[in-house]
C-alpha positions as CSV (number, residue, x, y, z in Angstrom):
1,M,101.2,102.3,103.6
2,C,98.1,104.1,102.3
3,R,95.9,104.9,105.3
4,N,92.8,103.8,103.4
5,I,94.0,100.2,103.1
6,R,92.9,98.3,106.1
7,C,94.2,95.1,107.7
8,L,91.9,92.3,106.4
9,H,93.3,89.2,108.2
10,N,91.8,87.5,111.2
11,F,88.4,89.1,111.6
12,A,85.1,87.8,112.9
13,P,83.0,87.7,110.8
14,P,85.5,86.9,108.1
15,T,86.6,89.5,105.6
16,T,84.1,89.8,102.7
17,D,85.0,89.8,99.0
18,D,83.7,93.4,98.8
19,E,86.3,94.5,101.5
20,V,89.0,92.7,99.5
21,R,88.0,94.4,96.3
22,E,87.9,97.8,98.1
23,A,91.5,97.3,99.3
24,A,92.5,96.3,95.8
25,L,90.9,99.4,94.4
26,Q,92.7,101.6,96.9
27,F,96.0,99.9,96.0
28,V,95.5,100.4,92.3
29,R,94.5,104.0,92.8
30,K,97.7,104.6,94.8
31,V,100.0,102.9,92.4
32,S,98.4,104.5,89.3
33,G,98.1,107.9,90.8
34,S,94.6,108.1,89.5
35,T,91.2,107.7,91.3
36,H,89.3,107.4,88.0
37,P,91.1,106.1,84.9
38,S,90.5,107.5,81.5
39,R,88.3,105.4,79.2
40,A,91.4,104.2,77.4
41,N,92.9,103.0,80.8
42,T,89.7,101.6,82.3
43,P,90.2,97.9,81.1
44,A,93.8,97.8,82.5
45,F,92.6,99.5,85.8
46,E,89.8,96.9,86.2
47,Q,92.0,94.0,85.3
48,A,94.5,95.1,87.9
49,I,91.8,95.4,90.6
50,D,90.5,91.9,89.7
51,E,93.9,90.3,89.8
52,I,95.0,92.0,93.1
53,A,91.7,91.1,94.7
54,A,92.1,87.5,93.7
55,A,95.6,87.3,94.9
56,T,94.6,89.0,98.2
57,R,91.7,86.5,98.7
58,R,94.1,83.5,98.1
59,M,96.6,84.9,100.6
60,L,94.0,85.6,103.2
61,D,92.5,82.1,102.8
62,Q,96.0,80.6,103.4
63,L,97.1,82.6,106.4
64,V,97.0,80.9,109.8
65,T,97.1,82.4,113.2
66,N,96.6,81.5,116.9
67,A,95.5,85.0,117.8
68,P,91.8,85.5,118.6
69,P,89.8,87.1,115.8
70,K,89.6,90.9,115.8
71,T,86.3,92.9,115.6
72,R,85.8,95.7,113.2
73,E,84.4,97.9,115.9
74,A,87.6,97.5,118.1
75,E,89.8,98.1,115.1
76,A,87.8,101.2,114.1
77,L,88.2,102.5,117.7
78,K,92.0,102.0,117.6
79,G,92.1,103.8,114.3
80,R,90.2,106.8,115.7
81,E,92.6,106.9,118.6
82,R,95.6,106.9,116.3
83,H,94.0,109.6,114.2
84,E,93.4,111.8,117.3
85,K,97.0,111.4,118.5
86,R,98.2,112.2,115.0
87,M,96.1,115.4,115.0
88,E,97.2,116.4,118.5
89,R,100.9,116.1,117.3
90,E,100.1,118.2,114.3
91,V,98.5,120.9,116.5
92,R,101.5,120.9,118.8
93,I,103.9,121.2,115.9
94,R,102.0,124.0,114.2
95,T,101.5,126.0,117.4
96,A,105.1,125.6,118.5
97,S,106.4,126.9,115.2
98,A,104.0,129.9,115.1
C-alpha cells in the first residue's frame, strides 16, 4: 500500500471529509502515475477522486467495531517509530554491503 494513504477507520474525533478526499487523491495519483494531470485529463482525475471519496465515506460510515477509537497522535507516533526502524534497517544494510 502507498505509505501516504492512512487508516481512516475508528478515530476520535471521526475522520473528516477532507481526510477522506486526501486519501482518494493519493490513491488516484498512485493508480494514474501522475501527481498533476494534464488539462485534458483533469476532469477524469477529479471525477475519480470524487467517486472514490464517496465510496470511501460510505464504507467508513458502515464499518462497525468493538475496539476503542484511535487517536491521531498515537497513530502518528507509531508511524514515526515504524519509519525509524525502517531507516535503521536501511543503514544496517547499506553499511554491511559497503
